[in-house]
C-alpha positions, 0 to 999 in steps of 0.5 A, a space after each residue: 801747847 806752848 813753844 816755849 818753857 815755862 816755869 809756872 807758880 800756882 798763886 791761889 786756888 785749885 786745879 787739875 794739870 794734866 800732860 803726857 798721861 799724868 795728872 797732878 792736882 795743883 794748889 798755892 806754892 804748886 810749882 809746874 813746868 811745861 814744856 816745848 811740843 807737849 800738850 797739857 791742860 788745866 781744868 776744874 779751877 777753883 779760884 786758880 791763878 797763877 804766874 809764869 816766867 817763859 824761857 828759851 835758849 840753847 840747851 835749855 833741855 839739858 840745863 833742867 834734866 839735871 835739876 831733875 825737871 822734865 816733862 815726866 817730873 813737871 810738878 814740885 809742891 810746897 813752894 808757897 814761899 815763892 809766891 810772895 817773891 814773885 809778887 814783890 819782884 812783879 812790883 818791881 819791874 819796869 821796861 829797864 830792868 824786866 830782863 834781869 828781874 824775870 831771869 833772876 826770880 827764875 834762876 831763884 826758884 830753879 834753886 829751890 825746886 832742884 833742892 
């Protein structure tokens, strides 16, 4: 269980994600969200790696909900192109630009997830 929101993207492998009595098979390019106060598990790892951006803020739920991102709709498929974008962004991070690059990557991913 996290205390903050997280946008996670599967970089490789396969696993099973369970949250709220729902089960999803994750693979490269799956984007999945975790929410504060919601328990989840990731099991059945098969060379499974992922990266994430943790975020919080005022009224985040009311920001995500109109985009179709809720605990009931927490997984989005076929976003493989985001893997390269996230890897490229991670390589560019320095102490001085990390907040802006992470926010930029979050907004970029949200633009495609909500489309």
